[in-house]
C-alpha positions as MATLAB code, in Angstrom:
seq = 'MLYTLRIMTINKTNLAVVIMAAGKGTRMKNPNMAKVMYEIGGKPMVDQVVSLSRKLKASRILLIVGWQRDSVVSYFSNQKDVEFVDQIEQLGTGHAVMQTTQKLEDFDGDVLVLSGDVPLLTIQILENLISLHRNDSATATILTAELENPKGYGRIIRNPDGKVVKIVEQKDANHEELKVTEINSGIYLFDKMKLFDALKHLKPNNAQGEYYLTDVFEYFWKNKWVVSAIKAPDPVEVIGINDLKQLEKARIIFDRKRS';
ca = [
       3.651  -10.590   16.851;
       0.470  -11.462   14.932;
      -2.450   -9.318   16.078;
      -5.856  -10.922   15.664;
      -7.891   -8.792   18.069;
      -9.970   -6.126   16.374;
      -9.646   -3.063   18.595;
     -12.362   -0.747   17.390;
     -10.678    2.627   17.652;
     -10.394    3.363   13.964;
     -12.835    6.270   13.807;
     -11.047    8.467   16.342;
      -8.889   10.022   13.638;
      -9.663   10.967   10.049;
      -8.498    8.502    7.452;
      -7.484    9.255    3.879;
      -6.837    6.367    1.510;
      -4.404    6.823   -1.365;
      -4.677    4.105   -4.016;
      -1.855    3.564   -6.504;
      -3.428    2.997   -9.925;
      -1.105    4.708  -12.406;
       1.227    1.914  -13.510;
       1.482    0.449  -16.988;
       1.294   -3.208  -16.051;
       3.658   -4.189  -18.848;
       3.537   -7.883  -18.005;
      -0.224   -7.975  -18.604;
       0.687   -7.791  -22.317;
      -2.041   -5.293  -23.217;
      -0.825   -1.675  -23.589;
      -4.394   -0.516  -24.293;
      -5.713   -1.460  -20.867;
      -4.829   -0.167  -17.430;
      -3.737   -3.071  -15.242;
      -6.084   -2.088  -12.413;
      -9.078   -2.389  -14.756;
      -8.727   -6.152  -15.189;
     -11.699   -7.761  -13.496;
     -11.854   -9.935  -10.428;
     -15.178  -10.912   -8.929;
     -16.965   -9.233  -11.839;
     -15.456   -5.786  -11.160;
     -12.170   -4.054  -11.987;
      -9.664   -5.030   -9.316;
      -9.245   -1.390   -8.317;
     -12.977   -1.236   -7.572;
     -12.468   -3.946   -4.967;
      -9.856   -1.711   -3.298;
     -12.114    1.357   -3.422;
     -14.951   -0.675   -1.876;
     -12.628   -1.697    0.938;
     -11.755    1.967    1.543;
     -15.450    2.750    1.958;
     -15.844   -0.062    4.489;
     -13.095    1.620    6.518;
     -15.238    4.788    6.499;
     -12.400    6.765    4.926;
     -13.145   10.477    4.805;
     -11.074   10.820    1.612;
     -10.401    8.330   -1.195;
      -7.726    9.444   -3.659;
      -7.025    7.436   -6.798;
      -3.646    8.081   -8.418;
      -4.087    7.641  -12.168;
      -1.656    7.727  -15.053;
      -1.419    5.024  -17.691;
      -4.749    4.716  -19.560;
      -6.166    7.168  -17.016;
      -9.339    7.933  -18.989;
     -10.724    4.417  -18.609;
     -10.178    4.515  -14.840;
     -11.618    8.023  -14.445;
     -14.613    7.152  -16.628;
     -15.417    4.069  -14.548;
     -15.473    6.045  -11.293;
     -16.873    9.293  -12.719;
     -20.267    8.856  -11.039;
     -18.785    7.862   -7.672;
     -18.548   11.260   -6.019;
     -16.431   10.131   -3.077;
     -13.497    9.192   -5.357;
     -10.971   11.937   -6.100;
      -8.443   11.695   -8.926;
      -4.774   12.620   -8.769;
      -2.716   12.618  -11.962;
       0.760   11.119  -12.038;
       1.742   12.170  -15.530;
       5.216   10.669  -15.295;
       5.561    7.403  -13.380;
       8.657    8.171  -11.324;
       8.152    5.742   -8.465;
       5.905    5.134   -5.485;
       7.241    8.106   -3.541;
       6.617   10.354   -6.526;
       3.051    9.019   -6.754;
       2.251    9.978   -3.164;
       3.909   13.370   -3.674;
       1.197   14.146   -6.230;
      -1.402   14.162   -3.439;
       0.320   17.021   -1.578;
      -2.052   19.738   -2.730;
      -5.227   17.681   -2.313;
      -4.288   16.663    1.221;
      -2.845   20.006    2.262;
      -5.660   20.705    4.720;
      -6.247   17.091    5.720;
      -5.467   16.137    9.313;
      -5.273   12.448   10.142;
      -3.744    9.208    8.897;
      -2.967    8.255    5.307;
      -3.386    4.643    4.212;
      -1.478    3.771    1.038;
      -2.939    0.869   -0.935;
      -2.280   -0.572   -4.384;
      -4.986   -0.897   -6.994;
      -3.586   -4.280   -8.015;
      -3.934   -5.918   -4.563;
      -7.640   -6.878   -4.551;
      -7.608   -9.721   -2.000;
      -7.124   -7.596    1.111;
      -9.723   -7.996    3.844;
     -11.372   -5.410    6.052;
     -10.221   -7.318    9.144;
      -6.489   -6.949    8.551;
      -6.799   -3.277    7.632;
      -8.843   -2.535   10.772;
      -6.160   -4.320   12.802;
      -3.460   -2.319   11.020;
      -5.199    0.956   11.881;
      -5.815   -0.054   15.494;
      -2.189   -1.087   16.060;
      -0.938    2.112   14.436;
      -3.006    4.302   16.728;
      -2.462    2.266   19.868;
       1.315    2.449   19.289;
       1.154    6.190   18.424;
       3.244    5.159   15.422;
       4.478    7.429   12.662;
       4.077    4.542   10.221;
       2.748    1.007   10.340;
       3.603   -1.575    7.707;
       1.462   -4.490    6.591;
       3.740   -7.503    6.248;
       3.449  -11.187    5.418;
       5.333  -14.359    6.215;
       6.448  -16.237    3.086;
       8.020  -19.679    2.827;
      10.070  -18.335   -0.078;
      10.646  -14.594    0.369;
      13.130  -14.323   -2.496;
      12.882  -10.974   -4.266;
      11.010   -9.198   -1.484;
      12.218   -6.562    0.962;
      12.707   -8.034    4.442;
      11.313   -6.555    7.649;
      13.876   -6.290   10.448;
      12.458   -5.779   13.945;
      14.031   -5.018   17.287;
      13.278   -7.186   20.374;
      10.101   -5.233   21.217;
       8.677   -5.803   17.743;
       9.177   -2.349   16.257;
      10.604   -2.114   12.741;
      14.166   -0.794   12.543;
      15.018   -1.627    8.928;
      13.564   -2.603    5.570;
      16.269   -4.293    3.545;
      15.959   -5.242   -0.107;
      17.039   -8.688   -1.267;
      20.107   -7.385   -3.105;
      21.290   -5.430   -0.047;
      20.605   -8.055    2.607;
      23.388   -9.801    4.486;
      23.422  -13.514    5.279;
      21.375  -13.187    8.490;
      18.865  -10.775    6.962;
      18.252  -13.180    4.079;
      17.024  -15.737    6.631;
      14.148  -13.429    7.556;
      10.867  -14.570    6.009;
       8.739  -11.542    6.966;
       8.349   -9.339    3.904;
       7.208   -5.810    3.135;
       3.858   -5.771    1.308;
       4.095   -2.129    0.222;
       0.923   -1.295    2.147;
       1.411    1.395    4.770;
      -0.423    3.621    7.218;
       1.210    6.979    7.948;
       0.793    9.982   10.182;
       0.028   12.507    7.456;
       2.123   15.401    8.738;
       5.243   13.294    9.263;
       4.798   11.520    5.927;
       4.692   14.768    3.971;
       7.604   16.120    5.976;
       9.620   13.061    4.926;
       8.512   13.271    1.286;
      10.227   16.657    1.008;
      13.538   14.913    1.637;
      13.220   12.117   -0.942;
      15.919   11.955   -3.613;
      15.988    9.800   -6.758;
      19.363    8.331   -5.806;
      19.037    5.069   -7.716;
      19.693    3.663  -11.174;
      16.043    4.162  -12.181;
      15.988    7.827  -11.170;
      12.810    7.190   -9.171;
      11.474    8.348   -5.804;
      10.854    5.318   -3.592;
       8.238    5.545   -0.857;
      10.261    3.134    1.288;
      12.956    5.811    1.585;
      10.720    7.835    3.940;
      11.410    5.239    6.628;
      15.064    6.261    6.821;
      13.865    9.759    7.685;
      11.531    8.361   10.343;
      14.288    6.318   11.974;
      16.697    9.238   11.806;
      14.166   11.211   13.860;
      13.591    8.245   16.203;
       9.918    8.010   15.242;
       8.066    4.751   15.874;
       7.527    2.338   12.966;
       5.234   -0.605   13.724;
       4.197   -3.597   11.646;
       1.472   -6.223   11.572;
       1.424   -9.521    9.684;
      -1.423  -10.494    7.397;
      -2.795  -13.856    8.576;
      -2.861  -15.088    4.978;
      -0.046  -14.006    2.614;
      -2.320  -14.138   -0.447;
      -4.074  -11.016    0.846;
      -1.079   -8.805    0.148;
       0.270  -10.228   -3.090;
      -0.045   -7.866   -6.056;
      -1.169   -8.964   -9.497;
       1.504   -8.414  -12.128;
       0.662  -10.841  -14.941;
      -2.221  -12.867  -16.344;
      -1.213  -16.026  -14.499;
      -1.375  -14.225  -11.152;
      -4.687  -12.677  -12.172;
      -6.238  -16.072  -12.849;
      -4.962  -17.422   -9.530;
      -6.403  -14.393   -7.702;
      -9.773  -14.908   -9.399;
      -9.899  -18.494   -8.158;
      -9.023  -17.452   -4.599;
     -11.534  -14.582   -4.660;
     -14.344  -16.827   -5.874;
     -13.492  -19.499   -3.313;
     -13.546  -17.002   -0.428;
     -16.866  -15.585   -1.624;
     -18.601  -18.943   -2.020;
];
């Protein structure tokens, strides 16, 4: 179900935003520049994500830095509401969020996980995500998108009442699951306590030896906790920038929306 109604309940619980900004961005072809520092709309793309976090009135904004960290830290050094979390080794998305454990130890509320290379998100869809999450009393809520060609993306499998019961990767999907065109964007809202409970159980049981954030959902379902999802009205909002061609396309879309 596509929710378009903005239910203004988002300030009833504290919100912390965790922004992934530690990756190398190998396909950008410039090892001397952090991917999230490439500009869109005249600012580093990660700045667009931080600005969005402020519009949500987040009580905490945590930036996970790693590759070329000094340039990112220097840019935000005078912005006192931005906290930095080092991910010295890039061992996956789950590992990245694990690095916030100490900083968020005393935080009580919801944790929104965003990516520093997804600068086209709008305040409207994130407010809807937060409202749905809290109205459903969900443990986690996933931002999804409908793609004409979902090849390569993890598919969202829902039960008849719309709750998510499975996230299946392309390589693991069966014939029926491959027909699903609703994909996982990698943007999530979590109940903080249950998220960090699940993170303790993550194992790097994959060929890359990495900790995947998506693995926390298996723990949620095992405990019969609610996982909700909401579709972005426009798929371009959730698409990450991984190379220069995608960057140029995003710049055109950003400028068009702003004009």
